[in-house]
C-alpha positions as CSV (number, residue, x, y, z in Angstrom):
1,X,6.1,101.6,53.8
2,X,4.7,102.5,56.9
3,X,3.0,99.6,58.3
4,X,1.5,101.4,61.5
5,X,-0.2,103.5,58.7
6,X,-1.6,100.9,56.6
7,X,-3.0,99.2,59.1
8,X,-5.0,102.2,60.6
9,X,-6.2,103.2,57.5
10,X,-7.7,99.4,57.0
11,X,-8.7,99.3,60.5
12,X,-10.8,103.1,61.4
13,X,-12.0,103.7,57.7
14,X,-15.4,104.0,57.5
15,X,-16.4,103.5,53.6
16,X,-19.0,101.0,51.8
17,X,-15.5,99.4,50.5
18,X,-14.2,99.2,54.4
19,X,-17.9,97.1,55.8
20,X,-17.2,94.7,52.4
21,X,-16.5,91.2,53.8
22,X,-13.0,89.8,53.4
23,X,-13.6,87.3,51.4
24,X,-15.8,89.5,48.6
25,X,-12.0,91.5,47.9
26,X,-10.5,88.8,47.9
27,X,-11.8,87.4,45.3
28,X,-12.6,90.3,43.5
29,X,-8.4,91.1,44.0
30,X,-8.0,87.7,42.4
31,X,-10.1,88.0,39.8
32,X,-8.6,91.3,39.1
33,X,-5.0,89.8,39.0
34,X,-6.4,86.9,36.1
35,X,-7.4,90.5,34.1
36,X,-3.9,91.9,34.3
37,X,-2.7,88.0,33.7
38,X,-4.9,87.6,30.5
39,X,-5.0,91.0,29.0
40,X,-2.3,91.9,26.0
41,X,-4.6,95.2,25.2
42,X,-2.9,98.0,26.7
43,X,-6.1,100.2,26.6
44,X,-7.7,97.1,28.3
45,X,-5.2,97.5,31.3
46,X,-5.9,101.4,31.7
47,X,-9.3,100.9,32.1
48,X,-8.3,98.2,35.0
49,X,-5.9,101.2,36.0
50,X,-8.2,103.3,36.1
51,X,-10.9,101.3,37.3
52,X,-9.3,100.4,41.0
53,X,-8.1,104.3,41.1
54,X,-11.9,105.4,40.6
55,X,-12.2,103.0,43.4
56,X,-10.1,104.4,45.9
57,X,-10.9,107.9,44.8
58,X,-15.2,107.0,45.7
59,X,-14.3,106.0,49.0
60,X,-12.0,108.5,50.1
61,X,-9.0,106.3,51.2
62,X,-5.1,107.8,50.8
63,X,-4.6,108.3,47.3
64,X,-1.5,110.4,48.2
65,X,0.0,107.5,50.5
66,X,-1.2,104.5,48.3
67,X,-0.3,105.3,45.4
68,X,3.7,105.8,45.8
69,X,3.4,102.1,46.9
70,X,1.9,100.8,44.0
71,X,4.2,102.7,42.1
72,X,7.9,100.5,43.1
73,X,6.9,97.7,41.2
74,X,7.3,99.4,38.4
75,X,10.8,100.0,38.9
76,X,11.9,96.3,38.5
77,X,9.0,96.1,35.8
78,X,11.0,99.0,33.8
79,X,14.5,97.4,33.9
80,X,12.9,93.8,32.6
81,X,11.0,95.8,30.2
82,X,14.3,97.3,28.8
83,X,16.2,93.9,28.9
84,X,13.4,91.8,27.3
85,X,10.6,93.5,26.1
86,X,10.6,93.0,22.0
87,X,8.9,96.5,21.6
88,X,7.6,100.3,23.1
89,X,4.2,98.6,23.6
90,X,5.3,95.4,25.2
91,X,7.2,97.8,27.7
92,X,4.4,99.6,28.0
93,X,2.2,96.5,29.4
94,X,5.0,95.1,31.2
95,X,4.9,97.7,33.5
96,X,1.0,98.6,33.4
97,X,0.7,95.4,34.4
98,X,3.4,95.7,37.6
99,X,1.5,98.7,38.6
100,X,-2.0,97.4,38.0
101,X,-1.4,94.8,40.5
102,X,0.9,96.2,43.0
103,X,-2.7,98.8,43.1
104,X,-4.9,96.7,43.5
105,X,-2.6,94.8,46.1
106,X,-2.8,98.1,47.9
107,X,-6.3,98.4,47.9
108,X,-6.9,95.7,49.5
109,X,-4.2,96.2,52.1
110,X,-5.4,99.9,53.1
111,X,-8.9,98.9,53.4
112,X,-8.5,94.9,54.8
113,X,-7.2,94.6,57.7
114,X,-4.6,91.7,57.7
115,X,-6.0,89.2,60.2
116,X,-8.8,89.3,58.4
117,X,-7.2,88.7,54.6
118,X,-4.9,85.9,56.3
119,X,-8.4,83.6,57.5
120,X,-8.7,83.7,54.0
121,X,-5.3,82.4,53.0
122,X,-5.3,80.6,55.7
123,X,-7.8,77.9,54.5
124,X,-5.0,77.3,51.8
125,X,-2.0,77.3,52.0
126,X,-0.3,74.6,55.1
127,X,-1.0,75.2,58.7
128,X,2.8,76.5,59.7
129,X,2.7,79.1,57.0
130,X,-0.2,80.6,57.9
131,X,1.1,80.6,61.5
132,X,4.5,82.1,60.2
133,X,2.3,84.8,57.9
134,X,0.3,86.0,60.9
135,X,3.4,86.0,63.2
136,X,5.5,88.1,60.7
137,X,2.2,90.9,60.5
138,X,2.6,91.2,64.1
139,X,6.3,91.3,64.3
140,X,6.7,93.8,61.9
141,X,5.0,96.4,64.6
142,X,7.6,95.2,67.4
143,X,10.3,95.7,64.6
144,X,8.7,99.6,63.7
145,X,9.0,100.1,66.7
146,X,12.0,99.0,68.3
147,X,13.5,100.7,65.1
148,X,11.6,104.1,66.1
149,X,13.2,103.9,69.6
150,X,16.9,103.4,68.2
151,X,17.1,105.6,65.7
152,X,16.1,108.4,68.3
153,X,18.6,107.3,70.5
154,X,21.7,107.4,68.5
155,X,20.5,111.1,67.6
156,X,19.7,112.3,71.2
157,X,23.3,110.3,72.6
158,X,25.5,110.9,69.4
159,X,23.9,114.4,67.7
160,X,23.8,113.1,64.5
161,X,22.2,115.9,61.8
162,X,22.2,115.8,58.2
163,X,25.9,117.3,58.1
164,X,27.5,114.4,59.0
165,X,26.8,111.7,56.5
166,X,29.1,109.0,57.7
167,X,28.5,108.9,61.6
168,X,24.9,108.4,60.1
169,X,26.0,106.2,58.1
170,X,27.9,104.1,60.8
171,X,25.2,104.2,63.4
172,X,22.2,103.1,61.2
173,X,24.3,100.2,60.6
174,X,25.0,99.5,64.2
175,X,21.2,99.7,64.6
176,X,19.9,97.5,62.2
177,X,22.7,95.5,63.8
178,X,21.1,95.7,67.1
179,X,17.6,95.2,65.5
180,X,18.8,92.2,63.8
181,X,19.2,90.3,67.2
182,X,16.6,91.4,68.5
183,X,14.7,90.4,65.6
184,X,16.1,86.8,66.5
185,X,15.2,87.2,70.2
186,X,11.7,88.1,69.8
187,X,11.2,85.0,67.6
188,X,12.8,82.3,70.1
189,X,10.6,84.1,72.8
190,X,7.5,83.7,70.4
191,X,7.7,80.0,69.5
192,X,8.8,79.1,73.1
193,X,5.6,81.1,74.3
194,X,3.4,79.6,71.9
195,X,4.7,75.8,72.7
196,X,3.9,76.7,76.0
197,X,0.1,77.6,75.9
198,X,-0.1,74.4,73.9
199,X,0.3,75.4,70.2
200,X,-0.8,72.8,67.6
201,X,0.4,74.2,64.3
202,X,-2.9,76.3,63.6
203,X,-4.1,79.6,64.8
204,X,-7.8,80.3,64.2
205,X,-8.9,83.9,63.2
206,X,-12.5,84.3,62.7
207,X,-13.6,86.0,59.9
208,X,-15.8,88.8,59.9
209,X,-19.6,89.0,58.6
210,X,-19.9,91.1,56.0
211,X,-21.7,94.9,57.4
212,X,-22.8,95.8,53.6
213,X,-23.8,93.2,51.0
214,X,-24.6,95.6,48.2
215,X,-21.0,96.7,48.4
216,X,-19.8,92.5,48.0
217,X,-22.2,92.3,45.4
218,X,-20.5,95.3,43.4
219,X,-17.0,94.2,43.8
220,X,-17.9,91.0,42.7
221,X,-19.7,91.8,39.6
222,X,-17.6,94.5,39.1
223,X,-13.9,92.0,39.0
224,X,-16.1,89.6,37.1
225,X,-17.5,92.3,34.2
226,X,-14.0,93.0,33.8
227,X,-12.2,89.9,33.7
228,X,-15.1,89.0,31.5
229,X,-13.6,92.2,29.1
230,X,-11.2,91.0,29.1
231,X,-11.0,87.8,28.0
232,X,-14.0,88.9,25.2
233,X,-10.8,91.2,23.2
234,X,-8.0,88.7,23.8
235,X,-10.2,86.5,22.0
236,X,-12.8,87.8,20.1
237,X,-9.7,89.6,17.0
238,X,-9.6,92.8,16.0
239,X,-13.6,93.3,15.3
240,X,-14.1,93.8,19.1
241,X,-10.6,94.8,20.0
242,X,-10.7,98.1,18.1
243,X,-13.3,99.3,20.5
244,X,-11.2,99.1,23.1
245,X,-11.2,103.2,23.4
246,X,-15.0,103.2,24.7
247,X,-14.0,100.9,28.0
248,X,-11.3,103.5,28.6
249,X,-13.3,106.2,28.0
250,X,-16.1,105.1,30.4
251,X,-13.3,104.6,33.4
252,X,-11.7,108.1,32.6
253,X,-15.1,109.5,32.8
254,X,-16.1,107.3,36.3
255,X,-12.7,108.5,38.1
256,X,-13.4,112.1,36.8
257,X,-16.7,112.0,38.7
258,X,-15.4,110.3,41.6
259,X,-12.5,112.3,41.9
260,X,-15.6,115.9,41.6
261,X,-17.1,114.2,44.4
262,X,-14.2,113.9,46.2
263,X,-13.4,117.4,45.8
264,X,-17.1,118.7,46.7
265,X,-17.0,116.4,50.5
266,X,-13.4,117.6,51.3
């Protein structure tokens, strides 16, 4: 995963989703996760997945970079489903839940700067845990840059190419070993700097106000409505569940509409 690209997309994006408050997006993401956990209907789960794709498409987000990230958990979910699912439908439900939850997280990552998400999470976790999350985020960029420099230096000095896989593998392991030592040194230096500056186990991050209150409300209403429909279908039984395909059709039409609008604007 290209962390720098994700961070750039979250910071430099100018869509209405980017303008919404971090609190509203985190709350909507929580409701989507609740929908994924509660549902046992494949069509409802498909509706949630398609709605997330429609949202990303309508906001002109980089779907080509987002979808592969959301599909990573499908590999592990497929292994679990193969080992434990009693039927093919249950296996599809397990994999679909993993992909839908991951896509919701990816949409949040690509539309909200991490420090803003951290500012929300910080209110519900111990101080040392929240600070570790924030410093880990900062260290990822330093380590990514260091790894890129090490890889470039090794290639230039040893003249490695794709025709020498053994030498390339050895050089890569040496680079990773050097990166590990660098990361240990980096963590120690960051800790020393924080202590010298009077660190008291709490790094304060100020949340930014919403630039689009209407979008905040739309996200919350849409996510809450999806959860309400899911709960109704789950506990109402087959009388309502037989019509869950209507929700799926509506979501597919929404995705088709947003994709068409996106293509015309591009």
